[in-house]
N, C-alpha and C positions, 0 to 999 in steps of 0.2 A: 429138480431142483434138491429134494433130499438125498434120492441114490446118489448125488451130481457131487454132493457135498461128503457124505459118508464113504464114499469109495475116493475121495480124492480126485473128482475128475475134472484136472484142469483145462482139457479144453472144450469140453462142457460153460463149463464156465465164465470162458475168453468169449464160444457163442452168444448167452445169456447178455455179457457186455455189450458186445458189439451189436444186437439184436438195439439195445436203446440209441442205437449212434455208432460211426464209424471212431469218432475219438474215443469215445470211453472205450471200446473195443481195445485201441489201442492203449488208451491207458490204465487198462485189465490188463496186458499183455507185457506190458511197459513193468505194473507192479510185480508179475510172475514172473520176469526173466533175472532169478535167481537162483543161486546152486541148493536149494531147499526152496522152490516154487510150495507148498503146501505148507509154509511158515505165511508166506504172507495172503492167504485165499481169503482170512479175517478182512484184510484190508480191500480188497475185492467185494465181498460182499457188504462192507460200509459204504463203497462208493452206490454198490446197487440197490441200496438203502432211500442212498441220498438221489435215487435217480424218482425214488417215490415218492420221498418226503416234499422234493423242489422240481422236479420234471425234468423229461428226458433233454431236453433242450436247454434246461439251462445249465445243467447238469454237462452238455455238451461244449456250451460255450466257456466255463469253467475250466475244462478238462484242456481245452484249444489254448485257454490265456499260458495253465501250468505246462502242458509242454513246449508252448513256446517258450518258456521260460529256462526246459529242460530238470522240470522239478516234478520229481514223483512224489507226491505226499496227498493221503486222500484227507489230514487234517489241515491244507492249505486252499484245496479246493473244499471244506465245510467254510472255511474264513471266508474265501469269497462268495459262496452263495450268500450267508450271512449278510455280511456289508451289502451285497447288490441289492435284500432282500429291503436293510434298513433303509437305504436309499432311494427304493419306490417307496414305501411306506412313508415317508417324511416328502417327496416328489410328489406325493395325492395329497397329501394333507392328514395320513392319517396318524394316532398319536403311535408312538412308541410305547412298549410296557413300562412300566409304572415302577421306578426302583426305591423297593421298599426297605424301609429299615429292619435291619434283623430287630427279632423278639427280645434281647435283652440291653439292647443299646439304648444308650441313655445318652444322654444332652449333656453336650461337653465343660458347659456352664456348673453342669453339678461335679464333675471334677475338679475343675478350676481350686488353686490352693488359697483360700481366705489369705485377703488385702491384712493388711494391719489396722488399716486404721474400720472395719468391718466389726473388732472383735471391743469396741469400747463400750 
């Protein structure tokens, strides 16, 4: 894999992607279909990272959805996978990650202007 990246071997990159699923391979090929394909290699590596993170079956399904809409954007695939994961967690009853207040956030009442009757 490192050799293919160093040599900008696009064909080996396509083979690795296709090894995870036919649609993932098609998606990688579509990503690299550009006048300057080596500028899009990071997007393919990002796609392969999603396979490691979410699994090939989920990325294959997300790739199918985006290819059906003719959208070739890895960020869209990420959104689809994260939303699907959130829906699965809520369906099972697992809580989502808690929303944390920023460290220096203040209570809105502290910033409210004083009322006229409070000064007396």
